[in-house]
C-alpha atoms as one frame of an Amber mdcrd trajectory, in Angstrom:
protein
 -16.351  26.339  -4.356 -20.315  27.710  -4.638 -19.525  29.981  -1.504 -16.173
  31.427  -3.810 -18.494  32.061  -7.496 -20.988  34.231  -5.006 -18.230  36.411
  -3.916 -16.709  36.669  -7.177 -19.817  37.378  -8.890 -20.744  40.160  -6.150
 -17.236  41.480  -6.781 -17.365  41.832 -10.298 -20.864  43.866 -10.215 -19.034
  46.105  -7.918 -16.408  46.476 -10.574 -18.857  48.125 -13.453 -19.694  51.142
 -10.825 -17.954  54.085 -11.064 -16.484  54.971  -7.535 -17.555  58.914  -5.765
 -16.362  61.456  -7.805 -16.342  59.489 -11.506 -17.998  61.711 -13.901 -18.071
  61.935 -17.671 -19.521  63.798 -20.665 -19.972  62.674 -24.108 -21.161  64.599
 -27.160 -22.184  64.207 -30.932 -21.342  66.715 -33.270 -22.958  66.575 -37.129
 -20.547  67.107 -39.486 -22.535  67.699 -42.396 -23.954  64.287 -42.203 -20.723
  62.571 -40.608 -21.128  61.802 -36.500 -18.058  62.914 -34.490 -18.082  62.167
 -30.730 -16.112  63.877 -28.021 -15.692  62.114 -24.435 -14.216  62.989 -21.460
 -13.319  60.623 -18.373 -13.159  62.532 -15.228 -11.326  60.345 -12.667  -9.536
  61.773  -9.633  -6.997  60.434  -8.505  -5.749  59.408 -12.349  -5.617  55.172
 -12.529  -3.490  53.261 -14.801  -6.075  53.150 -18.146  -5.127  51.450 -21.666
  -6.509  51.974 -25.174  -6.858  48.409 -26.228  -7.272  47.100 -30.017  -9.650
  44.044 -29.973 -10.179  41.853 -32.675 -12.759  40.232 -34.703 -13.167  36.183
 -35.184 -12.826  35.342 -31.482 -14.937  33.065 -30.016 -15.955  34.234 -26.319
 -18.669  33.104 -23.665 -19.967  35.575 -21.110 -18.058  36.001 -17.716 -20.692
  35.953 -15.267 -20.382  33.362 -12.863 -23.788  31.699 -11.663 -25.764  32.149
 -14.573 -26.647  30.759 -17.837 -23.905  31.871 -20.553 -24.063  33.379 -23.964
 -21.988  32.808 -26.592 -20.723  34.796 -29.720 -18.135  35.403 -31.878 -16.324
  38.842 -32.724 -17.419  40.017 -36.261 -15.882  43.227 -35.832 -12.481  44.590
 -34.541 -12.928  48.016 -31.857 -10.940  50.250 -30.277 -11.640  50.542 -26.855
 -10.450  52.665 -23.637 -10.210  50.599 -20.557  -9.468  51.082 -17.049 -10.332
  47.739 -15.417  -9.076  44.921 -17.756  -9.199  44.044 -21.145 -12.840  42.850
 -22.004 -13.735  45.252 -20.007 -13.978  48.689 -21.764 -15.348  51.714 -20.377
 -16.016  53.200 -24.368 -14.789  52.178 -27.777 -15.690  52.427 -31.756 -15.660
  49.397 -33.591 -14.868  49.148 -37.534 -18.220  49.345 -38.501 -18.744  52.779
 -36.480 -20.767  51.652 -33.653 -19.932  53.748 -30.717 -20.777  53.133 -27.060
 -19.843  55.479 -24.409 -20.156  54.601 -20.466 -21.394  57.228 -18.242 -22.045
  56.987 -14.009 -25.922  57.574 -13.374 -28.129  59.298 -10.784 -29.384  56.139
  -8.751 -28.523  53.225  -7.410 -27.431  50.137  -9.238 -29.489  47.447  -6.660
 -32.446  49.572  -7.527 -32.394  50.902 -11.244 -31.683  47.610 -12.481 -33.721
  44.839 -13.784 -34.356  41.980 -11.415 -33.210  38.438 -12.381 -35.294  36.864
 -14.955 -34.414  34.374 -17.932 -32.010  36.780 -19.348 -28.466  36.304 -19.443
 -26.603  38.805 -16.935 -24.086  40.864 -18.040 -21.920  43.701 -16.085 -21.965
  46.898 -17.564 -18.546  46.824 -18.863 -18.492  43.252 -20.297 -21.826  44.330
 -21.957 -20.069  47.363 -23.681 -17.484  44.826 -25.437 -20.035  42.508 -26.392
 -22.031  45.330 -28.156 -18.657  46.404 -30.255 -18.276  42.687 -31.140 -21.571
  41.846 -32.717 -23.182  44.966 -33.888 -23.198  48.176 -35.915 -26.517  49.864
 -35.225 -28.484  51.070 -32.476 -31.237  49.567 -33.223 -29.476  46.224 -32.983
 -28.224  47.319 -29.692 -31.444  47.993 -28.277 -33.013  44.775 -29.467 -29.970
  42.526 -28.135 -31.588  43.323 -24.559 -34.331  41.201 -25.237 -31.817  38.078
 -24.240 -29.056  39.807 -22.179 -29.730  42.179 -18.996 -27.281  44.402 -17.015
 -26.654  42.466 -13.989 -28.391  43.563 -10.702 -25.936  43.388  -7.963 -26.356
  40.836  -5.413 -28.684  41.592  -2.250 -26.167  41.096   0.177 -23.972  43.434
  -0.561 -24.989  46.158   0.910 -22.851  49.069   0.035 -24.501  52.179  -2.395
 -23.595  51.537  -5.919 -24.433  53.698  -8.324 -25.780  52.639 -12.138 -24.276
  53.611 -15.197 -26.039  54.931 -18.406 -24.938  54.508 -21.512 -24.560  56.794
 -25.211 -24.644  55.124 -27.875 -24.516  56.044 -31.918 -23.722  54.464 -35.056
 -22.141  55.428 -38.754 -25.216  56.892 -39.992 -25.506  59.523 -36.537 -28.292
  57.752 -35.608 -28.445  58.152 -31.439 -29.910  56.735 -28.051 -29.444  57.387
 -24.467 -30.027  53.572 -22.824 -30.539  54.093 -19.002 -32.465  51.871 -16.570
 -34.966  53.963 -13.774 -37.031  51.859 -11.517 -35.843  47.971 -13.196 -36.510
  49.117 -16.778 -34.709  50.310 -19.632 -35.478  53.780 -20.922 -34.066  54.675
 -24.274 -34.180  58.397 -26.018 -33.695  58.187 -29.685 -34.946  60.344 -32.761
 -36.534  63.349 -31.687 -37.000  62.103 -28.283 -33.279  62.846 -27.703 -33.135
  66.584 -29.440 -29.645  67.121 -28.117 -27.116  64.807 -28.461 -24.857  65.051
 -25.144 -25.061  62.554 -21.867 -23.442  63.573 -18.729 -23.945  62.440 -15.434
 -28.293  63.007 -14.611 -30.713  61.133 -16.702 -31.544  62.215 -19.640 -35.070
  63.902 -18.734 -33.645  65.735 -16.138 -30.588  67.006 -18.270 -32.653  68.048
 -20.927 -35.664  69.604 -18.893 -32.421  71.802 -17.482 -31.080  72.625 -20.456
 -34.127  74.161 -22.163 -34.548  76.012 -18.973 -30.765  77.084 -18.289 -29.585
  77.212 -22.199 -28.994  80.812 -22.487 -28.084  81.382 -18.305 -25.668  78.756
 -18.064 -22.438  81.393 -19.285 -22.849  83.395 -16.023 -21.660  80.571 -14.152
 -18.728  79.325 -16.657 -15.677  80.906 -14.447 -17.743  80.461 -11.240 -18.540
  76.766 -11.097 -20.332  75.213  -8.035 -17.377  74.103  -5.556 -14.622  74.608
  -7.868 -16.266  71.965 -10.185 -18.631  71.538 -12.886 -22.022  69.360 -12.457
 -23.370  66.821 -14.591 -26.479  69.171 -15.536 -24.045  72.005 -16.106 -21.862
  70.369 -18.285 -24.891  68.744 -20.107 -26.265  72.238 -20.612 -22.868  73.807
 -21.925 -21.814  70.680 -24.538 -25.658  70.943 -25.665 -25.126  74.371 -26.327
 -21.763  73.770 -28.179 -23.313  71.107 -29.886 -26.465  73.213 -31.318 -24.340
  76.151 -32.031 -21.681  73.814 -34.688 -21.851  74.853 -37.994 -19.582  72.314
 -40.518 -18.760  75.805 -42.605 -18.102  78.397 -39.608 -17.078  76.342 -36.685
 -13.670  75.781 -37.788 -11.668  72.168 -37.984 -14.725  69.737 -36.478 -12.058
  68.092 -34.115 -10.335  71.047 -32.473 -14.141  72.111 -32.226 -14.737  68.944
 -30.379 -12.142  69.429 -28.325 -12.791  72.897 -27.065 -16.266  71.392 -25.898
 -14.092  68.944 -23.681 -12.193  71.831 -22.109 -15.064  73.579 -21.600 -16.651
  70.542 -19.599 -13.760  69.084 -17.705 -15.367  68.418 -14.233 -12.100  70.719
 -12.711 -11.905  73.379 -15.042  -8.569  74.313 -12.860  -6.642  70.754 -12.555
  -7.001  68.171 -14.907  -9.289  65.678 -13.852 -10.569  63.937 -16.985  -8.163
  60.562 -17.491  -8.763  61.320 -21.087 -10.437  63.549 -23.346 -11.090  61.425
 -26.455 -12.375  62.881 -29.932 -13.876  60.055 -32.522 -14.044  61.410 -36.266
 -16.266  57.953 -37.408 -16.172  59.344 -40.886 -12.578  59.120 -41.247 -11.807
  56.526 -38.902  -9.576  58.306 -36.991  -9.328  58.679 -32.819  -7.871  61.463
 -31.421  -7.076  61.490 -27.385  -5.185  63.277 -24.926  -4.357  62.312 -20.988
  -4.413  63.866 -17.450  -0.676  64.498 -18.077  -0.575  65.012 -21.660  -1.824
  68.024 -23.138  -0.417  66.659 -26.784  -2.707  65.314 -28.856  -2.213  61.318
 -30.005  -4.396  59.270 -32.822  -4.862  56.423 -34.289  -6.286  55.443 -37.701
  -8.898  52.412 -37.424  -8.424  51.674 -41.441  -4.382  51.110 -40.477  -4.827
  48.264 -37.593  -4.651  44.704 -37.649  -7.585  43.617 -36.305  -7.037  40.061
 -37.154  -7.151  37.375 -34.069  -4.175  35.599 -35.850  -1.658  38.485 -34.374
  -1.141  39.362 -30.654  -3.780  42.185 -29.023  -1.880  45.267 -29.182  -2.390
  48.035 -26.294  -0.822  51.294 -25.423  -0.574  53.206 -22.204  -2.969  56.344
 -22.046  -0.552  58.416 -20.370   2.574  57.455 -22.149   4.588  60.393 -22.907
   3.584  60.816 -26.851   1.793  62.696 -29.678   0.955  62.236 -32.916   0.494
  59.304 -34.781   1.148  56.446 -32.448   0.217  53.189 -34.099   4.012  52.505
 -33.909   4.116  52.766 -30.538   1.559  49.886 -29.797   3.028  47.324 -27.574
   1.484  43.546 -27.008  -1.058  43.041 -24.639   0.296  40.600 -21.466  -1.451
  39.793 -18.373   0.921  41.821 -16.639  -1.037  44.874 -17.855  -4.472  43.674
 -16.714  -3.280  43.146 -13.211  -1.979  47.131 -13.290  -5.112  48.378 -13.935
  -7.113  45.645 -11.692  -4.714  46.180  -8.486  -5.600  50.051  -8.860  -9.111
  49.259  -7.702  -8.673  47.034  -4.418 -10.060  44.335  -5.149  -9.004  40.494
  -3.758  -6.763  38.395  -5.593  -9.354  36.029  -6.064 -11.458  38.630  -7.953
  -8.200  40.347  -9.942  -6.799  36.107 -10.828 -10.654  35.617 -12.066 -11.124
  38.699 -14.092  -7.314  38.508 -15.697  -7.935  35.425 -16.605 -10.861  35.970
 -18.705  -8.907  36.425 -21.936  -7.785  33.111 -21.946 -10.725  31.362 -22.337
 -11.335  33.409 -25.947 -10.315  31.471 -28.782  -9.057  32.830 -32.355 -11.116
  31.062 -35.001  -9.553  32.101 -37.885
């Protein structure tokens, strides 16, 4: 049994690490004091992905085996974009306006993440859900690392694994980049995060490139390296657009955000973004389009049922829909988790373990 749990733990650590070619760009626009976020999740080839409505009032325990667990009851409902399984989101926003977006980083998870200690370990994607369940501010997210840490892959797993880093923001527009370098957490907030953007390089590398090339990047706008737009370039383009945004002169903020996402999609010729999403936090609107459907779809957080006494609702990101998709949400079934998990080439024991996690949560309302 212990050997099986070790195998599961190693595989779970694999799951939160993006495969080669998974690139992302996230940014925040200041719309007269109200934050609006944009996110591209680039992935080739396309894999099954779902929008999931997560409920408040749900008792949960951390899922990582062979670790002292931590328990909580979700304080906030949230809307997340998931490509692995329910409770394992890649990004999302909660009722309180806390927004978290994951990006792959430069280093190896084995080299960058903290060594095991007394804190409870969490894989990167469950960590996102934990934050959305519990907190409303950037300060609370940063403080939570006093009791939890991002899980370090087991030493016996030899394949290189890229680390994740995160863009976090709240309803007040306070932002942070959170990354782990040489086992230590590095945060940029306030004046140390002068450009509210995060791509795939470390924030220090990205901001240095931005200041050096802010007025030069456009020369390569139509001739990206090897047909792709690398992370530093995408950071510079998004950062320039963010700096130039003026609420009264730049047109509708959602349109402006989608234009940035188009300009920083990894491949300028072929759709590489599984989804491009814009989050209007003040108006509680989430807009998105997908790799196979340019039509804009949206959800309003205020109209969603976050009570845990009703079924969890989901939506296939690639569905042929447009406009308000609230009435197109369907009840979650384990079949949906199997669809996502099977695209990762995981063993059946790991698929069963991850897909069974929602069964261990309990509605307390």
